[in-house]
Structures are given as structure tokens and as C-alpha cells.
C-alpha beads as a LAMMPS data file, in Angstrom:
LAMMPS data file: protein, C-alpha beads

105 atoms
104 bonds

1 atom types
1 bond types

-500.0 500.0 xlo xhi
-500.0 500.0 ylo yhi
-500.0 500.0 zlo zhi

Masses

1 110.0

Atoms # bond

1 1 1 88.305 -62.198 -382.952
2 1 1 92.017 -62.854 -383.085
3 1 1 92.164 -63.769 -379.384
4 1 1 89.320 -66.264 -379.841
5 1 1 91.252 -67.909 -382.643
6 1 1 94.378 -68.200 -380.496
7 1 1 92.380 -69.638 -377.562
8 1 1 90.648 -72.158 -379.837
9 1 1 93.939 -73.236 -381.415
10 1 1 95.596 -73.639 -378.015
11 1 1 92.623 -75.596 -376.680
12 1 1 92.665 -77.813 -379.757
13 1 1 96.408 -78.464 -379.376
14 1 1 95.987 -79.235 -375.664
15 1 1 93.164 -81.690 -376.338
16 1 1 95.170 -83.411 -379.084
17 1 1 98.186 -83.727 -376.805
18 1 1 96.061 -85.079 -373.925
19 1 1 94.341 -87.623 -376.156
20 1 1 97.659 -89.327 -376.960
21 1 1 97.619 -91.031 -373.544
22 1 1 95.145 -93.963 -373.449
23 1 1 92.401 -93.898 -370.820
24 1 1 93.549 -97.164 -369.209
25 1 1 97.056 -95.835 -368.521
26 1 1 95.911 -93.710 -365.600
27 1 1 96.040 -89.998 -364.997
28 1 1 99.737 -89.591 -364.229
29 1 1 102.937 -91.259 -365.411
30 1 1 104.246 -93.918 -363.070
31 1 1 107.905 -93.988 -364.140
32 1 1 110.376 -96.779 -363.544
33 1 1 110.372 -98.900 -360.381
34 1 1 113.269 -98.458 -357.973
35 1 1 115.810 -101.269 -358.220
36 1 1 118.704 -102.264 -356.042
37 1 1 122.128 -101.836 -357.589
38 1 1 123.633 -105.028 -356.149
39 1 1 121.439 -107.486 -358.081
40 1 1 124.445 -109.215 -359.668
41 1 1 125.795 -110.172 -356.272
42 1 1 122.408 -111.521 -355.216
43 1 1 121.908 -113.599 -358.356
44 1 1 125.407 -115.015 -358.651
45 1 1 125.212 -117.163 -355.519
46 1 1 121.539 -117.837 -354.893
47 1 1 121.879 -121.550 -354.204
48 1 1 125.024 -121.489 -352.082
49 1 1 127.522 -122.590 -354.696
50 1 1 129.275 -121.047 -357.676
51 1 1 130.155 -123.340 -360.530
52 1 1 132.597 -122.377 -363.220
53 1 1 130.255 -122.963 -366.156
54 1 1 130.888 -121.188 -369.486
55 1 1 128.396 -118.459 -370.383
56 1 1 127.557 -120.195 -373.639
57 1 1 126.212 -123.204 -371.673
58 1 1 123.559 -120.874 -370.166
59 1 1 123.812 -122.547 -366.755
60 1 1 123.034 -126.034 -368.056
61 1 1 125.225 -128.314 -365.952
62 1 1 123.963 -131.443 -367.767
63 1 1 125.250 -130.029 -371.062
64 1 1 128.636 -129.330 -369.498
65 1 1 128.833 -132.871 -368.081
66 1 1 127.930 -134.302 -371.485
67 1 1 130.601 -132.213 -373.219
68 1 1 133.224 -133.239 -370.653
69 1 1 132.574 -136.920 -371.507
70 1 1 133.264 -136.278 -375.195
71 1 1 136.728 -136.654 -376.673
72 1 1 138.612 -133.365 -377.046
73 1 1 138.375 -133.556 -380.838
74 1 1 134.558 -133.566 -380.701
75 1 1 134.112 -130.820 -378.085
76 1 1 132.667 -127.487 -379.245
77 1 1 135.075 -124.653 -379.880
78 1 1 133.377 -122.368 -377.324
79 1 1 133.863 -124.972 -374.605
80 1 1 137.528 -125.577 -375.335
81 1 1 138.335 -121.848 -375.298
82 1 1 135.976 -120.845 -372.454
83 1 1 138.824 -119.556 -370.265
84 1 1 140.168 -117.361 -373.064
85 1 1 136.672 -115.999 -373.745
86 1 1 136.239 -115.152 -370.055
87 1 1 139.577 -113.312 -370.042
88 1 1 138.484 -111.276 -373.079
89 1 1 135.163 -110.417 -371.443
90 1 1 136.889 -109.147 -368.312
91 1 1 139.127 -106.775 -370.295
92 1 1 137.185 -105.653 -373.378
93 1 1 138.978 -103.708 -376.063
94 1 1 137.466 -100.274 -376.619
95 1 1 138.004 -97.675 -379.291
96 1 1 137.532 -93.916 -379.049
97 1 1 134.259 -92.705 -380.455
98 1 1 134.452 -90.603 -383.594
99 1 1 132.850 -87.188 -383.542
100 1 1 129.506 -86.907 -385.259
101 1 1 129.472 -84.184 -387.904
102 1 1 125.706 -83.801 -387.686
103 1 1 125.651 -83.096 -383.938
104 1 1 128.726 -80.876 -383.650
105 1 1 127.481 -78.329 -386.202

Bonds

1 1 1 2
2 1 2 3
3 1 3 4
4 1 4 5
5 1 5 6
6 1 6 7
7 1 7 8
8 1 8 9
9 1 9 10
10 1 10 11
11 1 11 12
12 1 12 13
13 1 13 14
14 1 14 15
15 1 15 16
16 1 16 17
17 1 17 18
18 1 18 19
19 1 19 20
20 1 20 21
21 1 21 22
22 1 22 23
23 1 23 24
24 1 24 25
25 1 25 26
26 1 26 27
27 1 27 28
28 1 28 29
29 1 29 30
30 1 30 31
31 1 31 32
32 1 32 33
33 1 33 34
34 1 34 35
35 1 35 36
36 1 36 37
37 1 37 38
38 1 38 39
39 1 39 40
40 1 40 41
41 1 41 42
42 1 42 43
43 1 43 44
44 1 44 45
45 1 45 46
46 1 46 47
47 1 47 48
48 1 48 49
49 1 49 50
50 1 50 51
51 1 51 52
52 1 52 53
53 1 53 54
54 1 54 55
55 1 55 56
56 1 56 57
57 1 57 58
58 1 58 59
59 1 59 60
60 1 60 61
61 1 61 62
62 1 62 63
63 1 63 64
64 1 64 65
65 1 65 66
66 1 66 67
67 1 67 68
68 1 68 69
69 1 69 70
70 1 70 71
71 1 71 72
72 1 72 73
73 1 73 74
74 1 74 75
75 1 75 76
76 1 76 77
77 1 77 78
78 1 78 79
79 1 79 80
80 1 80 81
81 1 81 82
82 1 82 83
83 1 83 84
84 1 84 85
85 1 85 86
86 1 86 87
87 1 87 88
88 1 88 89
89 1 89 90
90 1 90 91
91 1 91 92
92 1 92 93
93 1 93 94
94 1 94 95
95 1 95 96
96 1 96 97
97 1 97 98
98 1 98 99
99 1 99 100
100 1 100 101
101 1 101 102
102 1 102 103
103 1 103 104
104 1 104 105
């Protein structure tokens, strides 16, 4: 009797675990698609030219041209200091990570 109980419990647990995957997801996990590692190099020069546009402009050359026509007093702060922001992004300041008391115990 005890072995029947164990078999029933195991079968019940297996059926509950199997039912967590929806029927339309297929029978096996697919995983992540393989990607090339040099995607940044491919995307940076797709059209044959590299323009020095600030990241905050999000590639909008018309916005940059409009800002360049403005007087310096009316230009946005991010546009005036774009070179300094780029220098900070190239050399980010990092701090050592503190130990976690919950994990180390």
C-alpha cells in the first residue's frame, strides 16, 4: 500500500510539473537564437558614413541641425557638453561591490 501511495504522489507531481508548460509552446524548449558577437560593428556604419551625433539626439540629424542654428545661450545642456559626456561614457567610474551578508552565510 505504501508503494502505491509513493507512485501516485510521484505521478501527481510529474503531471503537475508537465502541465506548467502550455500546449502551444511545443514539446521541447527552443532556447535562445545564436547571435553574432560583432553586431556593434555592423550597425555603426550601415550607410557608409559615421556622423558625430550625440547619443541624446537618438540619431536625429534634423534635431542636431536645428540646435546648431540656435544661439549658444539657448542650446540644451546635453548638446553643449556632449563631448564631456562621451568621455565619461568611455571611462566609467566603478566601485567595488560590497559583500552580501545573506549569501556569504
